[in-house]
Every structure is written in C-alpha cells, then in structure tokens.
PDB file of N, H, CA, C and O in Angstrom:
ATOM      1  N   MET A   1     -19.387   2.296  30.017  1.00  0.00           N
ATOM      2  CA  MET A   1     -19.658   1.365  28.907  1.00  0.00           C
ATOM      3  C   MET A   1     -19.710   2.114  27.583  1.00  0.00           C
ATOM      4  O   MET A   1     -19.118   1.692  26.589  1.00  0.00           O
ATOM      5  N   ALA A   2     -20.429   3.237  27.587  1.00  0.00           N
ATOM      6  H   ALA A   2     -20.910   3.580  28.395  1.00  0.00           H
ATOM      7  CA  ALA A   2     -20.581   4.017  26.356  1.00  0.00           C
ATOM      8  C   ALA A   2     -19.227   4.565  25.899  1.00  0.00           C
ATOM      9  O   ALA A   2     -18.941   4.616  24.703  1.00  0.00           O
ATOM     10  N   LEU A   3     -18.392   4.978  26.871  1.00  0.00           N
ATOM     11  H   LEU A   3     -18.624   4.938  27.843  1.00  0.00           H
ATOM     12  CA  LEU A   3     -17.062   5.485  26.516  1.00  0.00           C
ATOM     13  C   LEU A   3     -16.212   4.393  25.885  1.00  0.00           C
ATOM     14  O   LEU A   3     -15.513   4.622  24.898  1.00  0.00           O
ATOM     15  N   ASN A   4     -16.285   3.202  26.472  1.00  0.00           N
ATOM     16  H   ASN A   4     -16.853   3.016  27.274  1.00  0.00           H
ATOM     17  CA  ASN A   4     -15.536   2.080  25.914  1.00  0.00           C
ATOM     18  C   ASN A   4     -16.004   1.749  24.497  1.00  0.00           C
ATOM     19  O   ASN A   4     -15.195   1.482  23.608  1.00  0.00           O
ATOM     20  N   ASP A   5     -17.328   1.771  24.301  1.00  0.00           N
ATOM     21  H   ASP A   5     -17.985   1.988  25.022  1.00  0.00           H
ATOM     22  CA  ASP A   5     -17.878   1.501  22.963  1.00  0.00           C
ATOM     23  C   ASP A   5     -17.372   2.541  21.967  1.00  0.00           C
ATOM     24  O   ASP A   5     -16.959   2.204  20.858  1.00  0.00           O
ATOM     25  N   ALA A   6     -17.410   3.807  22.375  1.00  0.00           N
ATOM     26  H   ALA A   6     -17.746   4.081  23.276  1.00  0.00           H
ATOM     27  CA  ALA A   6     -16.957   4.892  21.496  1.00  0.00           C
ATOM     28  C   ALA A   6     -15.480   4.719  21.160  1.00  0.00           C
ATOM     29  O   ALA A   6     -15.067   4.907  20.015  1.00  0.00           O
ATOM     30  N   ALA A   7     -14.693   4.361  22.167  1.00  0.00           N
ATOM     31  H   ALA A   7     -15.028   4.209  23.097  1.00  0.00           H
ATOM     32  CA  ALA A   7     -13.262   4.159  21.955  1.00  0.00           C
ATOM     33  C   ALA A   7     -13.028   2.976  21.005  1.00  0.00           C
ATOM     34  O   ALA A   7     -12.176   3.037  20.119  1.00  0.00           O
ATOM     35  N   ALA A   8     -13.789   1.915  21.205  1.00  0.00           N
ATOM     36  H   ALA A   8     -14.482   1.866  21.925  1.00  0.00           H
ATOM     37  CA  ALA A   8     -13.653   0.727  20.343  1.00  0.00           C
ATOM     38  C   ALA A   8     -14.030   1.065  18.905  1.00  0.00           C
ATOM     39  O   ALA A   8     -13.357   0.654  17.959  1.00  0.00           O
ATOM     40  N   ILE A   9     -15.115   1.819  18.756  1.00  0.00           N
ATOM     41  H   ILE A   9     -15.662   2.153  19.524  1.00  0.00           H
ATOM     42  CA  ILE A   9     -15.571   2.210  17.412  1.00  0.00           C
ATOM     43  C   ILE A   9     -14.513   3.101  16.752  1.00  0.00           C
ATOM     44  O   ILE A   9     -14.190   2.924  15.577  1.00  0.00           O
ATOM     45  N   ALA A  10     -13.982   4.051  17.508  1.00  0.00           N
ATOM     46  H   ALA A  10     -14.244   4.195  18.462  1.00  0.00           H
ATOM     47  CA  ALA A  10     -12.962   4.954  16.983  1.00  0.00           C
ATOM     48  C   ALA A  10     -11.725   4.160  16.574  1.00  0.00           C
ATOM     49  O   ALA A  10     -11.139   4.405  15.520  1.00  0.00           O
ATOM     50  N   HIS A  11     -11.338   3.214  17.415  1.00  0.00           N
ATOM     51  H   HIS A  11     -11.814   3.015  18.271  1.00  0.00           H
ATOM     52  CA  HIS A  11     -10.166   2.390  17.142  1.00  0.00           C
ATOM     53  C   HIS A  11     -10.383   1.554  15.871  1.00  0.00           C
ATOM     54  O   HIS A  11      -9.513   1.476  15.004  1.00  0.00           O
ATOM     55  N   CYS A  12     -11.555   0.940  15.788  1.00  0.00           N
ATOM     56  H   CYS A  12     -12.262   1.003  16.493  1.00  0.00           H
ATOM     57  CA  CYS A  12     -11.879   0.123  14.610  1.00  0.00           C
ATOM     58  C   CYS A  12     -11.948   0.970  13.354  1.00  0.00           C
ATOM     59  O   CYS A  12     -11.445   0.566  12.306  1.00  0.00           O
ATOM     60  N   SER A  13     -12.564   2.140  13.445  1.00  0.00           N
ATOM     61  H   SER A  13     -12.973   2.468  14.297  1.00  0.00           H
ATOM     62  CA  SER A  13     -12.708   2.976  12.257  1.00  0.00           C
ATOM     63  C   SER A  13     -11.344   3.462  11.776  1.00  0.00           C
ATOM     64  O   SER A  13     -11.118   3.635  10.578  1.00  0.00           O
ATOM     65  N   LYS A  14     -10.429   3.681  12.742  1.00  0.00           N
ATOM     66  H   LYS A  14     -10.612   3.541  13.715  1.00  0.00           H
ATOM     67  CA  LYS A  14      -9.075   4.076  12.368  1.00  0.00           C
ATOM     68  C   LYS A  14      -8.404   2.964  11.576  1.00  0.00           C
ATOM     69  O   LYS A  14      -7.760   3.219  10.558  1.00  0.00           O
ATOM     70  N   HIS A  15      -8.558   1.741  12.042  1.00  0.00           N
ATOM     71  H   HIS A  15      -9.082   1.534  12.868  1.00  0.00           H
ATOM     72  CA  HIS A  15      -7.997   0.589  11.334  1.00  0.00           C
ATOM     73  C   HIS A  15      -8.630   0.453   9.954  1.00  0.00           C
ATOM     74  O   HIS A  15      -7.942   0.184   8.970  1.00  0.00           O
ATOM     75  N   ILE A  16      -9.941   0.639   9.890  1.00  0.00           N
ATOM     76  H   ILE A  16     -10.501   0.858  10.690  1.00  0.00           H
ATOM     77  CA  ILE A  16     -10.654   0.523   8.614  1.00  0.00           C
ATOM     78  C   ILE A  16     -10.153   1.603   7.651  1.00  0.00           C
ATOM     79  O   ILE A  16      -9.936   1.330   6.470  1.00  0.00           O
ATOM     80  N   GLU A  17      -9.968   2.830   8.155  1.00  0.00           N
ATOM     81  H   GLU A  17     -10.143   3.052   9.114  1.00  0.00           H
ATOM     82  CA  GLU A  17      -9.454   3.909   7.305  1.00  0.00           C
ATOM     83  C   GLU A  17      -8.085   3.543   6.754  1.00  0.00           C
ATOM     84  O   GLU A  17      -7.817   3.731   5.567  1.00  0.00           O
ATOM     85  N   LEU A  18      -7.212   3.014   7.624  1.00  0.00           N
ATOM     86  H   LEU A  18      -7.430   2.861   8.588  1.00  0.00           H
ATOM     87  CA  LEU A  18      -5.872   2.621   7.181  1.00  0.00           C
ATOM     88  C   LEU A  18      -5.955   1.525   6.127  1.00  0.00           C
ATOM     89  O   LEU A  18      -5.249   1.565   5.119  1.00  0.00           O
ATOM     90  N   ARG A  19      -6.821   0.549   6.368  1.00  0.00           N
ATOM     91  H   ARG A  19      -7.394   0.516   7.187  1.00  0.00           H
ATOM     92  CA  ARG A  19      -6.974  -0.558   5.412  1.00  0.00           C
ATOM     93  C   ARG A  19      -7.500  -0.019   4.086  1.00  0.00           C
ATOM     94  O   ARG A  19      -7.026  -0.411   3.020  1.00  0.00           O
ATOM     95  N   VAL A  20      -8.489   0.886   4.156  1.00  0.00           N
ATOM     96  H   VAL A  20      -8.874   1.204   5.023  1.00  0.00           H
ATOM     97  CA  VAL A  20      -9.075   1.467   2.940  1.00  0.00           C
ATOM     98  C   VAL A  20      -8.014   2.265   2.184  1.00  0.00           C
ATOM     99  O   VAL A  20      -7.899   2.146   0.965  1.00  0.00           O
ATOM    100  N   ASP A  21      -7.233   3.084   2.908  1.00  0.00           N
ATOM    101  H   ASP A  21      -7.326   3.181   3.899  1.00  0.00           H
ATOM    102  CA  ASP A  21      -6.170   3.860   2.278  1.00  0.00           C
ATOM    103  C   ASP A  21      -5.175   2.932   1.591  1.00  0.00           C
ATOM    104  O   ASP A  21      -4.749   3.177   0.463  1.00  0.00           O
ATOM    105  N   HIS A  22      -4.820   1.874   2.287  1.00  0.00           N
ATOM    106  H   HIS A  22      -5.166   1.674   3.203  1.00  0.00           H
ATOM    107  CA  HIS A  22      -3.865   0.905   1.742  1.00  0.00           C
ATOM    108  C   HIS A  22      -4.442   0.252   0.490  1.00  0.00           C
ATOM    109  O   HIS A  22      -3.755   0.099  -0.520  1.00  0.00           O
ATOM    110  N   PHE A  23      -5.720  -0.133   0.574  1.00  0.00           N
ATOM    111  H   PHE A  23      -6.278  -0.009   1.395  1.00  0.00           H
ATOM    112  CA  PHE A  23      -6.394  -0.793  -0.539  1.00  0.00           C
ATOM    113  C   PHE A  23      -6.499   0.146  -1.734  1.00  0.00           C
ATOM    114  O   PHE A  23      -6.237  -0.247  -2.871  1.00  0.00           O
ATOM    115  N   VAL A  24      -6.886   1.399  -1.463  1.00  0.00           N
ATOM    116  H   VAL A  24      -7.098   1.718  -0.540  1.00  0.00           H
ATOM    117  CA  VAL A  24      -7.015   2.398  -2.533  1.00  0.00           C
ATOM    118  C   VAL A  24      -5.648   2.655  -3.174  1.00  0.00           C
ATOM    119  O   VAL A  24      -5.549   2.780  -4.394  1.00  0.00           O
ATOM    120  N   GLY A  25      -4.610   2.734  -2.365  1.00  0.00           N
ATOM    121  H   GLY A  25      -4.690   2.632  -1.374  1.00  0.00           H
ATOM    122  CA  GLY A  25      -3.260   2.926  -2.883  1.00  0.00           C
ATOM    123  C   GLY A  25      -2.831   1.769  -3.767  1.00  0.00           C
ATOM    124  O   GLY A  25      -2.199   1.960  -4.806  1.00  0.00           O
ATOM    125  N   TRP A  26      -3.185   0.571  -3.339  1.00  0.00           N
ATOM    126  H   TRP A  26      -3.699   0.416  -2.495  1.00  0.00           H
ATOM    127  CA  TRP A  26      -2.861  -0.652  -4.077  1.00  0.00           C
ATOM    128  C   TRP A  26      -3.601  -0.677  -5.410  1.00  0.00           C
ATOM    129  O   TRP A  26      -3.021  -1.001  -6.446  1.00  0.00           O
ATOM    130  N   ILE A  27      -4.888  -0.332  -5.374  1.00  0.00           N
ATOM    131  H   ILE A  27      -5.360  -0.068  -4.532  1.00  0.00           H
ATOM    132  CA  ILE A  27      -5.700  -0.252  -6.597  1.00  0.00           C
ATOM    133  C   ILE A  27      -5.106   0.803  -7.534  1.00  0.00           C
ATOM    134  O   ILE A  27      -5.013   0.586  -8.742  1.00  0.00           O
ATOM    135  N   GLY A  28      -4.708   1.940  -6.970  1.00  0.00           N
ATOM    136  H   GLY A  28      -4.784   2.116  -5.989  1.00  0.00           H
ATOM    137  CA  GLY A  28      -4.109   3.009  -7.775  1.00  0.00           C
ATOM    138  C   GLY A  28      -2.835   2.549  -8.466  1.00  0.00           C
ATOM    139  O   GLY A  28      -2.590   2.882  -9.625  1.00  0.00           O
ATOM    140  N   GLN A  29      -2.020   1.773  -7.736  1.00  0.00           N
ATOM    141  H   GLN A  29      -2.220   1.502  -6.794  1.00  0.00           H
ATOM    142  CA  GLN A  29      -0.768   1.258  -8.302  1.00  0.00           C
ATOM    143  C   GLN A  29      -1.066   0.313  -9.462  1.00  0.00           C
ATOM    144  O   GLN A  29      -0.453   0.417 -10.524  1.00  0.00           O
ATOM    145  N   ILE A  30      -2.001  -0.602  -9.259  1.00  0.00           N
ATOM    146  H   ILE A  30      -2.499  -0.686  -8.396  1.00  0.00           H
ATOM    147  CA  ILE A  30      -2.388  -1.544 -10.318  1.00  0.00           C
ATOM    148  C   ILE A  30      -2.942  -0.767 -11.510  1.00  0.00           C
ATOM    149  O   ILE A  30      -2.641  -1.079 -12.662  1.00  0.00           O
ATOM    150  N   ASN A  31      -3.753   0.244 -11.220  1.00  0.00           N
ATOM    151  H   ASN A  31      -3.998   0.498 -10.285  1.00  0.00           H
ATOM    152  CA  ASN A  31      -4.336   1.068 -12.271  1.00  0.00           C
ATOM    153  C   ASN A  31      -3.239   1.728 -13.100  1.00  0.00           C
ATOM    154  O   ASN A  31      -3.342   1.795 -14.325  1.00  0.00           O
ATOM    155  N   ARG A  32      -2.186   2.217 -12.439  1.00  0.00           N
ATOM    156  H   ARG A  32      -2.102   2.163 -11.444  1.00  0.00           H
ATOM    157  CA  ARG A  32      -1.069   2.843 -13.167  1.00  0.00           C
ATOM    158  C   ARG A  32      -0.362   1.814 -14.048  1.00  0.00           C
ATOM    159  O   ARG A  32      -0.017   2.101 -15.195  1.00  0.00           O
ATOM    160  N   TRP A  33      -0.151   0.618 -13.506  1.00  0.00           N
ATOM    161  H   TRP A  33      -0.431   0.385 -12.575  1.00  0.00           H
ATOM    162  CA  TRP A  33       0.497  -0.437 -14.302  1.00  0.00           C
ATOM    163  C   TRP A  33      -0.341  -0.760 -15.530  1.00  0.00           C
ATOM    164  O   TRP A  33       0.178  -0.833 -16.644  1.00  0.00           O
ATOM    165  N   TYR A  34      -1.655  -0.956 -15.318  1.00  0.00           N
ATOM    166  H   TYR A  34      -2.077  -0.897 -14.413  1.00  0.00           H
ATOM    167  CA  TYR A  34      -2.533  -1.294 -16.434  1.00  0.00           C
ATOM    168  C   TYR A  34      -2.572  -0.167 -17.458  1.00  0.00           C
ATOM    169  O   TYR A  34      -2.582  -0.419 -18.663  1.00  0.00           O
ATOM    170  N   THR A  35      -2.593   1.078 -16.980  1.00  0.00           N
ATOM    171  H   THR A  35      -2.585   1.283 -16.001  1.00  0.00           H
ATOM    172  CA  THR A  35      -2.606   2.218 -17.901  1.00  0.00           C
ATOM    173  C   THR A  35      -1.368   2.186 -18.786  1.00  0.00           C
ATOM    174  O   THR A  35      -1.458   2.368 -20.000  1.00  0.00           O
ATOM    175  N   LYS A  36      -0.197   1.951 -18.164  1.00  0.00           N
ATOM    176  H   LYS A  36      -0.124   1.803 -17.178  1.00  0.00           H
ATOM    177  CA  LYS A  36       1.050   1.882 -18.932  1.00  0.00           C
ATOM    178  C   LYS A  36       1.008   0.736 -19.929  1.00  0.00           C
ATOM    179  O   LYS A  36       1.350   0.912 -21.098  1.00  0.00           O
ATOM    180  N   ILE A  37       0.587  -0.447 -19.467  1.00  0.00           N
ATOM    181  H   ILE A  37       0.310  -0.590 -18.517  1.00  0.00           H
ATOM    182  CA  ILE A  37       0.550  -1.634 -20.325  1.00  0.00           C
ATOM    183  C   ILE A  37      -0.410  -1.413 -21.486  1.00  0.00           C
ATOM    184  O   ILE A  37      -0.071  -1.689 -22.637  1.00  0.00           O
ATOM    185  N   PHE A  38      -1.623  -0.910 -21.184  1.00  0.00           N
ATOM    186  H   PHE A  38      -1.898  -0.685 -20.250  1.00  0.00           H
ATOM    187  CA  PHE A  38      -2.613  -0.725 -22.237  1.00  0.00           C
ATOM    188  C   PHE A  38      -2.191   0.362 -23.210  1.00  0.00           C
ATOM    189  O   PHE A  38      -2.413   0.237 -24.414  1.00  0.00           O
ATOM    190  N   ARG A  39      -1.580   1.435 -22.698  1.00  0.00           N
ATOM    191  H   ARG A  39      -1.400   1.536 -21.720  1.00  0.00           H
ATOM    192  CA  ARG A  39      -1.127   2.500 -23.585  1.00  0.00           C
ATOM    193  C   ARG A  39      -0.054   1.952 -24.525  1.00  0.00           C
ATOM    194  O   ARG A  39      -0.066   2.233 -25.724  1.00  0.00           O
ATOM    195  N   TYR A  40       0.866   1.172 -23.975  1.00  0.00           N
ATOM    196  H   TYR A  40       0.875   0.944 -23.001  1.00  0.00           H
ATOM    197  CA  TYR A  40       1.942   0.579 -24.766  1.00  0.00           C
ATOM    198  C   TYR A  40       1.366  -0.373 -25.817  1.00  0.00           C
ATOM    199  O   TYR A  40       1.753  -0.322 -26.985  1.00  0.00           O
ATOM    200  N   ARG A  41       0.446  -1.233 -25.400  1.00  0.00           N
ATOM    201  H   ARG A  41       0.131  -1.273 -24.451  1.00  0.00           H
ATOM    202  CA  ARG A  41      -0.160  -2.189 -26.325  1.00  0.00           C
ATOM    203  C   ARG A  41      -0.986  -1.467 -27.376  1.00  0.00           C
ATOM    204  O   ARG A  41      -0.989  -1.857 -28.544  1.00  0.00           O
ATOM    205  N   PHE A  42      -1.690  -0.409 -26.963  1.00  0.00           N
ATOM    206  H   PHE A  42      -1.688  -0.092 -26.014  1.00  0.00           H
ATOM    207  CA  PHE A  42      -2.512   0.339 -27.910  1.00  0.00           C
ATOM    208  C   PHE A  42      -1.624   1.019 -28.953  1.00  0.00           C
ATOM    209  O   PHE A  42      -1.969   1.059 -30.134  1.00  0.00           O
ATOM    210  N   GLU A  43      -0.467   1.559 -28.512  1.00  0.00           N
ATOM    211  H   GLU A  43      -0.186   1.527 -27.553  1.00  0.00           H
ATOM    212  CA  GLU A  43       0.456   2.188 -29.456  1.00  0.00           C
ATOM    213  C   GLU A  43       0.992   1.158 -30.432  1.00  0.00           C
ATOM    214  O   GLU A  43       1.090   1.424 -31.629  1.00  0.00           O
ATOM    215  N   LEU A  44       1.344  -0.028 -29.921  1.00  0.00           N
ATOM    216  H   LEU A  44       1.265  -0.244 -28.948  1.00  0.00           H
ATOM    217  CA  LEU A  44       1.813  -1.101 -30.808  1.00  0.00           C
ATOM    218  C   LEU A  44       0.722  -1.479 -31.804  1.00  0.00           C
ATOM    219  O   LEU A  44       0.977  -1.633 -32.999  1.00  0.00           O
ATOM    220  N   LEU A  45      -0.485  -1.624 -31.294  1.00  0.00           N
ATOM    221  H   LEU A  45      -0.692  -1.499 -30.324  1.00  0.00           H
ATOM    222  CA  LEU A  45      -1.623  -1.995 -32.131  1.00  0.00           C
ATOM    223  C   LEU A  45      -1.878  -0.912 -33.179  1.00  0.00           C
ATOM    224  O   LEU A  45      -2.071  -1.214 -34.357  1.00  0.00           O
ATOM    225  N   ALA A  46      -1.877   0.340 -32.748  1.00  0.00           N
ATOM    226  H   ALA A  46      -1.720   0.585 -31.792  1.00  0.00           H
ATOM    227  CA  ALA A  46      -2.127   1.450 -33.657  1.00  0.00           C
ATOM    228  C   ALA A  46      -1.065   1.484 -34.762  1.00  0.00           C
ATOM    229  O   ALA A  46      -1.380   1.722 -35.928  1.00  0.00           O
ATOM    230  N   CYS A  47       0.199   1.244 -34.382  1.00  0.00           N
ATOM    231  H   CYS A  47       0.455   1.051 -33.435  1.00  0.00           H
ATOM    232  CA  CYS A  47       1.287   1.256 -35.359  1.00  0.00           C
ATOM    233  C   CYS A  47       1.145   0.104 -36.341  1.00  0.00           C
ATOM    234  O   CYS A  47       1.405   0.267 -37.533  1.00  0.00           O
ATOM    235  N   SER A  48       0.735  -1.058 -35.846  1.00  0.00           N
ATOM    236  H   SER A  48       0.524  -1.189 -34.877  1.00  0.00           H
ATOM    237  CA  SER A  48       0.667  -2.232 -36.719  1.00  0.00           C
ATOM    238  C   SER A  48      -0.590  -2.217 -37.588  1.00  0.00           C
ATOM    239  O   SER A  48      -0.600  -2.792 -38.677  1.00  0.00           O
ATOM    240  N   VAL A  49      -1.663  -1.553 -37.105  1.00  0.00           N
ATOM    241  H   VAL A  49      -1.656  -1.086 -36.221  1.00  0.00           H
ATOM    242  CA  VAL A  49      -2.939  -1.587 -37.831  1.00  0.00           C
ATOM    243  C   VAL A  49      -3.048  -0.425 -38.806  1.00  0.00           C
ATOM    244  O   VAL A  49      -3.560  -0.595 -39.912  1.00  0.00           O
ATOM    245  N   ASP A  50      -2.574   0.754 -38.411  1.00  0.00           N
ATOM    246  H   ASP A  50      -2.159   0.892 -37.512  1.00  0.00           H
ATOM    247  CA  ASP A  50      -2.780   1.966 -39.202  1.00  0.00           C
ATOM    248  C   ASP A  50      -1.635   2.153 -40.201  1.00  0.00           C
ATOM    249  O   ASP A  50      -0.529   2.511 -39.794  1.00  0.00           O
ATOM    250  N   PRO A  51      -1.867   1.925 -41.479  1.00  0.00           N
ATOM    251  CA  PRO A  51      -0.793   2.072 -42.458  1.00  0.00           C
ATOM    252  C   PRO A  51      -0.445   3.536 -42.729  1.00  0.00           C
ATOM    253  O   PRO A  51       0.637   3.832 -43.238  1.00  0.00           O
ATOM    254  N   HIS A  52      -1.353   4.448 -42.392  1.00  0.00           N
ATOM    255  H   HIS A  52      -2.231   4.207 -41.979  1.00  0.00           H
ATOM    256  CA  HIS A  52      -1.119   5.875 -42.617  1.00  0.00           C
ATOM    257  C   HIS A  52      -1.119   6.612 -41.285  1.00  0.00           C
ATOM    258  O   HIS A  52      -2.184   7.018 -40.818  1.00  0.00           O
ATOM    259  N   PRO A  53       0.031   6.795 -40.663  1.00  0.00           N
ATOM    260  CA  PRO A  53       0.065   7.507 -39.387  1.00  0.00           C
ATOM    261  C   PRO A  53      -0.483   8.918 -39.555  1.00  0.00           C
ATOM    262  O   PRO A  53      -0.233   9.585 -40.559  1.00  0.00           O
ATOM    263  N   GLY A  54      -1.223   9.350 -38.566  1.00  0.00           N
ATOM    264  H   GLY A  54      -1.427   8.808 -37.750  1.00  0.00           H
ATOM    265  CA  GLY A  54      -1.785  10.700 -38.625  1.00  0.00           C
ATOM    266  C   GLY A  54      -3.270  10.669 -38.883  1.00  0.00           C
ATOM    267  O   GLY A  54      -3.967  11.634 -38.572  1.00  0.00           O
ATOM    268  N   THR A  55      -3.782   9.566 -39.454  1.00  0.00           N
ATOM    269  H   THR A  55      -3.215   8.782 -39.706  1.00  0.00           H
ATOM    270  CA  THR A  55      -5.226   9.480 -39.652  1.00  0.00           C
ATOM    271  C   THR A  55      -5.863   9.013 -38.355  1.00  0.00           C
ATOM    272  O   THR A  55      -5.348   8.094 -37.716  1.00  0.00           O
ATOM    273  N   PRO A  56      -6.970   9.623 -37.950  1.00  0.00           N
ATOM    274  CA  PRO A  56      -7.582   9.261 -36.665  1.00  0.00           C
ATOM    275  C   PRO A  56      -8.133   7.837 -36.694  1.00  0.00           C
ATOM    276  O   PRO A  56      -8.795   7.429 -37.648  1.00  0.00           O
ATOM    277  N   LEU A  57      -7.848   7.101 -35.641  1.00  0.00           N
ATOM    278  H   LEU A  57      -7.310   7.432 -34.865  1.00  0.00           H
ATOM    279  CA  LEU A  57      -8.394   5.753 -35.497  1.00  0.00           C
ATOM    280  C   LEU A  57      -9.732   5.840 -34.778  1.00  0.00           C
ATOM    281  O   LEU A  57      -9.888   6.637 -33.853  1.00  0.00           O
ATOM    282  N   LEU A  58     -10.679   5.043 -35.185  1.00  0.00           N
ATOM    283  H   LEU A  58     -10.552   4.395 -35.937  1.00  0.00           H
ATOM    284  CA  LEU A  58     -11.973   5.018 -34.496  1.00  0.00           C
ATOM    285  C   LEU A  58     -11.891   4.139 -33.272  1.00  0.00           C
ATOM    286  O   LEU A  58     -12.879   3.987 -32.554  1.00  0.00           O
TER     287      LEU A  58
END
C-alpha cells in the first residue's frame, strides 16, 4: 500500500512539475510580449512627450 501511495505521489508530482513548467513558460512568453509592447509604447510616449531628446524623463 505504501509503495503504491509513493508511486502515485511521485506520478502526480511529476505531472504537477510539468504543468508548473508549462505555466511558467507561458507566463514568461506573455511577459516577453508585454515587455516588448510596453517598451515600444514607452518609446513612442517618450518621443511624443519629450520635446528635447536627451533630457532624462522622470
């Protein structure tokens, strides 16, 4: 019984690890997309707002 429980737990934890890896990878992908989008939008915003390029924006 104990061996079966251990095997079941190991099997489940393996699935959970795979799901977590998949989820983390998915979050990472979304994070990369958002980083690109926000960087692009921030550059557009900085260009449109700052009349003097080179001055630090707060």
